Each structure stands twice: as C-alpha cells, then as structure tokens.
C-alpha positions in Angstrom: -14.6 -12.7 27.2 -12.5 -12.3 24.2 -9.0 -12.5 22.6 -7.4 -9.6 21.1 -5.0 -9.6 17.9 -3.2 -6.9 16.7 -1.5 -7.4 13.3 0.9 -4.7 11.8 -1.1 -1.8 13.6 0.3 1.7 12.6 -0.5 5.1 14.0 0.2 8.1 11.9 -0.7 12.0 12.6 0.0 13.3 9.2 4.0 12.8 8.4 4.5 11.7 12.0 4.6 8.2 12.7 3.7 6.9 16.4 3.5 3.3 16.2 4.7 1.3 13.1 3.6 -2.3 12.3 3.2 -3.5 15.8 1.8 -7.0 16.1 0.6 -8.7 19.4 -1.7 -11.6 20.6 -3.7 -11.1 23.8 -5.5 -14.5 25.0 -8.9 -14.6 26.5 -9.1 -13.9 30.2 -5.4 -12.8 30.1 -4.2 -9.6 32.0 -1.7 -7.7 29.6 0.1 -4.7 30.9 1.7 -2.0 28.2 4.6 -0.4 30.0 7.2 2.0 28.9 8.5 5.5 29.3 6.1 8.6 28.4 5.6 9.2 24.8 6.4 5.6 24.0 2.8 5.1 22.3 1.3 2.7 24.9 -1.8 4.8 25.7 -2.2 5.4 21.9 -2.2 1.8 21.5 -4.9 1.4 24.1 -6.7 4.2 22.5 -7.0 2.6 19.4 -8.2 -0.8 21.0 -11.1 1.2 22.6 -11.9 2.8 19.3 -11.0 6.4 20.4 -8.3 6.7 17.9 -8.3 5.7 14.4 -5.8 2.9 13.2 -4.0 4.4 10.3 -3.3 0.7 9.1 -3.2 -2.9 10.2 -6.0 -5.0 11.7 -7.8 -5.3 15.1 -9.5 -8.4 16.1 -11.6 -8.7 19.2 -13.1 -11.9 19.8 -12.1 -13.0 16.3 -14.2 -9.9 14.4 -12.3 -7.1 13.0 -12.9 -4.0 14.7 -11.2 -1.4 13.0 -14.4 0.1 11.8 -16.6 -0.8 14.8 -17.6 2.6 16.6 -16.4 2.6 20.2 -19.6 1.9 21.8 -20.2 -1.3 19.8 -16.8 -2.8 20.4 -18.0 -4.6 23.9 -14.9 -3.0 25.8 -14.9 -0.9 29.0 -12.3 1.8 29.7 -11.2 3.1 33.0 -9.3 6.5 32.8 -6.7 8.1 34.9 -9.2 11.0 35.8 -12.0 9.0 37.3 -14.6 10.6 34.8 -17.2 10.7 37.3 -20.7 13.2 37.1 -20.1 15.2 40.5 -23.7 15.9 40.9 -24.6 12.3 40.5 -24.7 9.7 43.2 -22.6 6.8 43.1 -25.4 4.3 42.1 -26.1 6.7 39.3 -22.5 7.1 38.1 -22.4 3.2 37.7 -25.7 3.1 36.1 -25.3 5.7 33.8 -24.4 3.7 30.8 -27.2 1.1 31.1 -29.7 3.9 31.6 -28.6 5.6 28.3 -28.4 2.5 26.4 -32.1 1.7 27.7 -31.2 -1.5 29.6 -33.9 -3.1 31.5 -34.1 -1.6 35.4 -34.2 -4.9 37.0 -31.0 -6.2 35.2 -29.3 -2.9 35.7 -30.1 -3.0 39.6 -28.7 -6.5 39.7 -25.6 -5.6 38.0 -25.2 -2.5 40.2 -25.4 -4.7 43.4 -23.2 -7.2 42.1 -20.6 -4.3 41.0 -20.7 -2.9 44.7 -20.2 -6.3 46.1 -17.4 -7.0 44.2 -15.7 -3.5 44.9 -17.1 -3.1 48.5 -19.0 0.2 47.6 -22.3 -1.1 49.2 -22.1 1.7 51.9 -21.4 4.2 49.4 -24.0 4.0 46.6 -26.0 7.0 47.7 -23.0 9.4 48.2 -21.6 11.9 45.7 -17.9 11.4 44.2 -16.7 14.7 46.2 -17.6 12.6 49.7 -15.4 9.8 48.7 -11.2 9.2 48.8 -9.3 8.8 45.7 -9.3 5.2 46.0 -13.0 4.8 46.3 -13.7 7.1 43.4 -11.5 4.8 41.4 -13.6 1.7 42.6 -16.7 3.6 41.4 -14.9 4.1 37.8 -14.5 0.3 37.8 -17.9 -0.3 39.0 -19.2 1.4 35.8 -17.0 -0.4 33.9 -18.3 -3.7 35.2 -21.9 -3.2 34.8 -21.2 -3.1 31.1 -20.1 -6.7 31.4 -17.4 -6.2 28.7 -15.5 -8.7 26.7 -12.5 -6.6 27.4 -11.5 -4.0 30.0 -9.0 -1.4 29.3 -7.1 0.6 31.9 -5.3 3.9 31.3 -3.0 4.8 34.2 -5.8 4.3 36.7 -3.5 4.6 39.6 -1.6 7.7 38.8 -3.6 10.3 40.9 -3.4 8.0 44.0 -0.8 8.4 46.7 1.4 5.7 47.3 -0.2 3.6 49.8 -3.6 3.7 47.8 -1.7 2.7 45.0 -0.5 -0.4 46.4 -3.9 -1.2 48.0 -5.5 -0.6 44.4 -3.0 -3.2 42.6 -4.2 -5.8 44.8 -7.8 -4.7 44.3 -7.5 -4.7 40.5 -5.8 -8.0 40.4 -8.6 -9.5 42.8 -11.0 -8.2 40.5 -9.3 -9.9 37.6 -9.4 -13.2 39.1 -13.3 -12.9 40.1 -14.3 -11.9 36.8 -11.5 -13.7 34.5 -12.1 -11.0 31.9 -9.4 -10.1 29.4 -7.6 -6.8 30.8 -5.3 -4.5 29.0 -3.7 -2.3 31.4 -1.4 0.7 30.7 1.3 2.4 33.1 4.5 3.9 33.2 5.1 2.2 36.6 7.0 -0.9 36.2 6.2 -2.1 39.8 2.7 -2.1 38.9 3.6 -4.0 35.6 5.6 -6.8 37.8 3.0 -7.4 40.6 -0.1 -7.6 38.3 0.4 -8.8 35.1 0.3 -12.2 33.6 2.4 -10.8 30.8 4.4 -7.6 30.4 4.6 -5.8 27.0 7.6 -3.4 27.0 7.3 -0.4 24.7 9.8 2.1 23.5 9.5 4.5 20.7 6.3 2.9 19.2 7.7 -0.5 19.0 7.5 -3.6 21.1 11.0 -4.1 23.0 9.8 -7.5 24.5 6.8 -9.6 25.8 6.9 -12.1 28.5 6.1 -12.9 32.0 7.3 -10.7 34.6 10.1 -12.8 35.8 11.0 -13.7 32.2 11.8 -10.1 31.5 13.3 -9.6 34.9 15.6 -12.7 34.6 16.2 -12.5 30.7 16.0 -9.4 29.4 16.3 -9.2 25.7 18.3 -5.8 25.4 19.5 -3.1 27.9 16.4 -1.2 27.6 14.3 -3.6 29.0 17.2 -4.4 31.5 17.2 -0.8 32.7 13.7 -0.6 32.5 12.3 -3.5 34.5 13.4 -3.8 37.9 13.5 -1.4 41.3 16.2 -0.2 41.8 17.2 -0.6 38.4 19.9 -2.6 36.9 23.4 -1.3 36.7 25.6 -1.5 33.7 29.6 -1.8 33.2 31.7 -1.5 30.3 34.2 -4.2 29.5 35.8 -6.5 26.9 36.2 -10.3 27.1 39.1 -12.3 27.4 40.1 -15.9 28.7 42.0 -16.2 32.2 43.6 -19.2 32.9 41.2 -20.8 30.2 38.0 -19.4 31.7 35.8 -16.6 30.3 36.1 -13.1 32.0 35.0 -9.7 31.4 37.7 -7.0 31.9 36.6 -3.7 33.1 38.1 -0.5 32.7 40.1 -0.6 35.9 41.5 -4.0 34.9 38.9 -5.9 37.3 38.2 -9.5 35.9 34.8 -10.7 36.2 33.9 -14.3 35.6 31.2 -14.6 32.8 29.5 -17.7 31.2 31.1 -18.5 28.0 30.0 -17.6 24.7 30.5 -13.9 24.1 34.2 -14.5 22.3 37.6 -13.1 23.1 38.5 -9.3 22.8 34.8 -8.6 22.2 33.6 -5.3 23.8 30.4 -5.9 26.0 28.0 -4.1 28.4 27.6 -6.0 31.6 24.4 -5.6 33.4 24.2 -6.5 37.1 21.0 -6.4 39.4 21.7 -4.5 42.8 20.8 -7.4 44.8 23.0 -9.6 42.8 26.5 -8.3 44.1 28.0 -10.5 47.5 30.3 -8.9 49.7 33.7 -10.7 49.3 37.1 -10.0 50.6 38.7 -11.8 47.4 36.1 -10.4 45.1 37.0 -8.8 41.8 35.1 -5.8 41.9 36.2 -2.8 44.0 33.2 -0.3 45.1 34.1 3.1 46.1 31.1 3.9 48.4 29.8 7.6 48.0 26.4 7.3 49.8 24.6 4.7 52.0 21.0 4.4 52.6 19.6 1.8 55.3 16.0 1.0 54.7 15.3 -1.4 57.2 15.2 -4.9 55.4 18.1 -3.7 53.0 21.0 -1.3 52.8 21.4 0.5 49.6 24.9 1.4 48.8 25.6 4.3 45.9 29.2 4.6 44.4 31.3 3.4 41.5 32.9 0.4 40.2 35.6 0.9 37.3 34.2 4.7 37.2 30.7 3.7 36.6 27.8 4.5 38.6 26.0 1.6 40.4 23.6 0.8 42.9 24.3 -2.3 45.5 21.5 -3.8 47.7 23.1 -5.6 50.8 20.8 -7.4 53.4 23.2 -7.6 56.4 23.7 -5.1 59.0 27.3 -4.3 58.6 27.0 -0.8 57.3 29.8 0.7 54.8 31.2 4.0 55.4 31.0 6.7 52.3 34.9 6.6 51.1 35.5 3.0 52.0 36.1 0.5 49.3 33.7 -2.5 49.5 35.2 -5.7 47.6 32.2 -7.5 45.7 31.6 -10.7 43.8 28.8 -11.5 41.6 27.6 -15.3 40.9 28.3 -16.1 37.0 24.9 -16.8 36.4 23.7 -13.3 37.5 26.2 -11.6 35.1 23.8 -10.4 32.0 25.9 -9.8 29.1 24.9 -7.3 26.2 26.5 -6.4 22.7 28.3 -3.2 23.1 27.0 -1.7 20.2 23.3 -2.8 19.5 22.6 -3.6 23.5 21.1 -6.8 22.6 21.4 -9.9 24.9 24.3 -12.2 24.4 23.3 -15.8 24.8 26.1 -18.2 26.6 27.2 -20.9 24.6 
C-alpha cells in the first residue's frame, strides 16, 4: 500500500493545456474517486499516475518516491480498464496469471495468488472458462483478478462499470467496495457517474476543465458544495437553482425571487445582493402557507417518491415528495424550504456564500 501525492501536475499537448497545476494528496489505503463531466481531465490524470501518459510538469510521488520517470511496469500499480482488455483465447486462469508468467514469477506463488483472487471475487467455478462464456460482470471481475494477483501498492480503475447494464453496475459497485475493505489497498477510481462516486468513495475529487473544484467526503460535497458546479453535479436528482436578490423583511433576511416570492434565508449575504439560490429536490415541503408557488407540469410516481417537474418564478425545478397525494399537471403547489436547506451562491462567480 502507498500514499500518492501530486504537486502542480500539468499535462500539455503542444499548445493545448489539459491539466494545469493540479495538486492532490491521497492517503495510504484511501478510496478516492475522480468525478466530472466528459473531457474534464480525470482519465488523463489517472493515466499519468499509471505512467501511460507523460507528465508535462510537476511531481508525482508514490509511496514517498518520485515516479515521474519510472516506467509503468515498475510503478507497482495495477489498472482496470473500461473495456476489460482480456485475451479471448485464454482461460480465466491464464488471463489472471498472464502478468506473473510474463514477469517470470514462481509458479507456486502465482497459483496461490490466483486462488486468493478467485476466492475474493467468487471466480473459483469459472477458472477454466473463456471470457466469451462469461457475463459482463464476470469478465470485469476477471479483469480485477488480474490486477489483484500483482499485489500492487495502488489500484487504478478507469470507468470499469460503464459497459455494464444498470443492475450489474449496482452489484459491481458493492463488490468493488467490498474488495477495498478486504484488501485495504489505495484505490483511485475514475467515473463520470456521480452515484458511483457517492456510494463508493472515502473522498470525492470533483473536476472540471482540468481543475479541481472541490475535494471532500460524499456527504461534505452533498451538504456543503463549494460552488454551483459541484452543487449541480453532485446529487441525483440534481439541485435546482433560482435567481434572487437579498433583502430584510420584518428584520429577517429573505431572498426575493423574480415573481416577488420571499424565501427566508440565513443571515450573511447582505441586503440588495444578487444571489443564486440552490435547493435539493427533497428539501421542498408542502405547506399551504409556503412562500414558493410551483406550477406543476409533469408528475412521475416512482413508488417510494413522487417526482414533480414544474416552474418556480419562471425557473425549471424538480421537487421530490414522499407522500401519496399526487398533484395534477396545471395545479399550483405551495411549498416551503427549511432555512438550513437553502444554499446561497454568489450570482457572478457561483461560489458558496457562508452564513454569518
């Protein structure tokens, strides 16, 4: 196991800068997920850690040693790819043992590692099968087994679940998290799916445009997003945003929306300031005297919840309710939001405003 430290890491392709002066510290045994939209630089960063992409500037430390110029095969990392990358003509056993055999490691030790990996991943009954005889989830477990037999200091996962169907993705999320709990190895995991990030990570790194927007535990990012980008990206369904300005009403701070509605907020934003209000879909509460008027457009019962789409002060929002009283399209629904669940962001730069 090993800690990772990235200091002022840059990646340039000619005149194009993909990542500029990115710094990040990952503790020994930590499960860190890099998340962000396509093209944000997360896979490029992972490939630089693996040694598959050259680092243009900055320092990469693995286990306290500078790794910039160490070739990939000597970095003591193992990578699991999105595409499985299995040899179709080889059995599961041969796929898992391919690396140790190429490196000339002792057969007895390799066989012990294969058995251990097969036991951890429930592959014992499939060792003599070919990849074509396996399901997608089983093939991904074989790819993980090939990484485990190397006994690396760091596991690197590059969107390993993207090719699986929804049910298998949920199952494999649990299996990968359980694998981390058994092995305790440092894991860096890349995904564009924020649900994967929320359910698996010790810490999440939210990236955008080659930069880190925020680093924190899943609940830190969910409850206290640093800006509107993180607020809108983390959470499913996504946070909705309303434009407003701050005022005082009867001595208490409020946000005045475009339709004149006055939503109570925490103190600290300053009177007359334009702000962006962020509200999680589940934070709305039905209240006949509530300050917000939702014009209902679409209603989606999901079983445990009712998802209501509509507009508040002309802005599109999604509201999640947990009762059985279905609103009707065209109806006006009065809502309130507890003050502690109203997120305030600067109108101009999108940064979170802290309450006084």
